[in-house]
N, C-alpha and C positions, 0 to 999 in steps of 0.2 A: 650536466653531464655534457652533453652536444656541446654546448659550449666551451668546457674546456679541450674538448676534442677538437673543434674547429680551429680554437687559436691555438693549441700544440701542432695541427694542422701546419696552419701561417708560418709558428714558427720555427720547424722543423723539417716539413714537408714540401715545401716551397724551393724553389730556388732562381733568385734571391730570397733571403728569409722576407718575412713583410709583419711590417707590427701595425697592429691597425691603430691605435693610438687615442682610440674614444670608445673603449669599452664601457658601457653603462649599462643600466635596464630599458630604457627607451629604444637602444641599438641592438635588441636581443627578442626578435620575432618567434611567436609559434605559431607553426600551422595546423592544419585540422586535427592530427594526432598528438599535440601538443608536444612535438618534438621541437627544440628551440633552433633559430638560426642567425647567423652573427650578421645584422647589416651595419649599412652605413659606412664606407670605406673613404669617403669624400675626405675626411681632415689628413691623413697624410699624403693626399695629393694636393691639397691646398695650401700648406704651410710647410715650407721648408725645413731642415734640421736645424738650421743656423738661426730662423725668426721664432721655431718654438723654444729654443734656447732662451733666446732675450724674454721672451714672454713668462717662461717658467720657472723665474730666478724670483719672485715675488714670496711673501710667508706663506708656512703650510697653512691651507684653510683658507687664505685666501687667493678666490679663483679668478682667474683674466679670462677664463672663458666665459664667468658671467658678461662680461661687455661686450665680447662678439657675439653671442649669442642671445642673451638674455634669458639665459637656462641653466640650471646648474648642471656641471658637468664635472667629475672627478678625476677625470683625466685630463690633458696628462699633468698639468700644472702642481699640484700634491705627489703624484708619482715620480717627479725630475725635480724635486726643491733641492736635494741632495745633490745631485750632479749636473743638473741644469741639462742634461741630454735625456733623448730616449734611447730606448733599448726592449728587451722583449719583457723584463724584470716590470717596466712599465704597465704592461698590458697585466702581467700577474696582479698587480697593486689594484689598478680599477675594476680586475674580477673579484678579487678580494672584498670589495666595498658592495659588487652587487650580491654577493654569498651572504653578505651581514644582512644584506636587505631582506632577503628571504628568510633567515633564520631568526630575525629580530621582528619582522612585519613592517619595519619602519623603513622611512626614506633616508636618502643619501645626506639629507640636513634633516637635522633633529630640532634645532632651534636656530632663530636670527645671527647667534653667536657659535653656535655647536655642531660640528660634522659627524656623521654616526662612528665615522672611526675614533673619533675624541671620545664620543660618548663610551664607546665599545671599551676602551682602554681605561676609560674610568669604573665600570664596574665590569671588568675582566673578571675579578676572581669571583663574583655572584650571578656571573653570565645567567646560566639556566632560569634563574628567578626571573630575570627582564626578556626572555625569548619571547616573541610574539605568538601570534595565531600559527605558526609553523610546529611549536612544540607539541601540543594535544594531538598532531596528528602523527605521531613519531614514535613509534611501538619499542624502540632500542632507543633507550636515553645516551648509551652509549655512544651509539652513530652521530647522534647530535652534537655531545660535547666534541667526539672527534672531527667532526665539520666545522665547528667554533674555532676550535683549535688550528684548522688549516685555515680561515679565513685571517685570523690573526697573525698567521703566519706570513700570509700573501699581503697584510697590508703593514709590514714592517718598513721602520723610514730609510734604513739602511738596505736600499736594494740588493748588496750581495746576500743579504741574509735571510731573501723571501726565498720561495724554492721555484725550482722552473717549471713552465708549463706540465711538462710531461711526469714529474714528480706530483703537480697538482691534479691530475686526470687519474694518477694511480692512487692517491687517497682517497679521492671522490668516489671511485671504482669499490673500495673497500667499505667506504662508509656507506654505499648502497647494497652492496654484497650481505652487511650485517644487519639492515632494516628488512630485506627480501626475507632472511632469516627467520627475523622474527616475527614479520607476517605472514611466513607460509605454518600449514596444518602446525606440524611436528613443532615448530619455534611458538605458537600459541599452548598448543600442549605442554612443552616443557615448561613455558612459563607460568602455566595454571597447575601444576604440579607442585611446583617451586610455592607458588602462594599458597596453597593446599598443605602442602606439607609443613610450612611456615605456621600456616593458622594451627595445625592440630599439635605441634609440640608446644605451643603457646597454650593450649587449651590441657593439655595434661598433663606441663610442666615436666619439670625431670626424671628422669628413669629410678626407680628405687633400687639402691643397693644394700 
């Protein structure tokens, strides 16, 4: 949540707007209160737009940054493969990958020839069955599905179809609100009553007429 708010501030709260260009899990740091802080703004300062555009014309999943840093980066090459240039939606794509990592418990590269995004698209219909260690800690499964849908919207190949960062903030707030409600005493009580009611009706069977 803190990451999206930070990126939204960079995109909409700064003049001129700032594009991070290197959003990935190693660049999201946690403080002692587990609040996320966006780090490493160096990429946008090192490489000018025209150089990035040339680097970013490689095919989807073939990462130019691998040769530059010898470490995986899901931005900016995948995010700009269709347009050849960076904009706010490039950061949105990269954040979508981070969100998928959180939901599935998998890294950005699943195997030697498959990225997490490709894997997610391949099993999108049965995504709930493939979620990682995050899923058991979620009280409201609807919030998990909603967050998953948001992540898939963020990593759409066509940048114009991705949500803006302020829309991402709003949707994640809704997901968190759903989860908090489910974890509250009232939410847990309601859930327990639903389970008891279901069990009772199952045992008693249909009402006699």
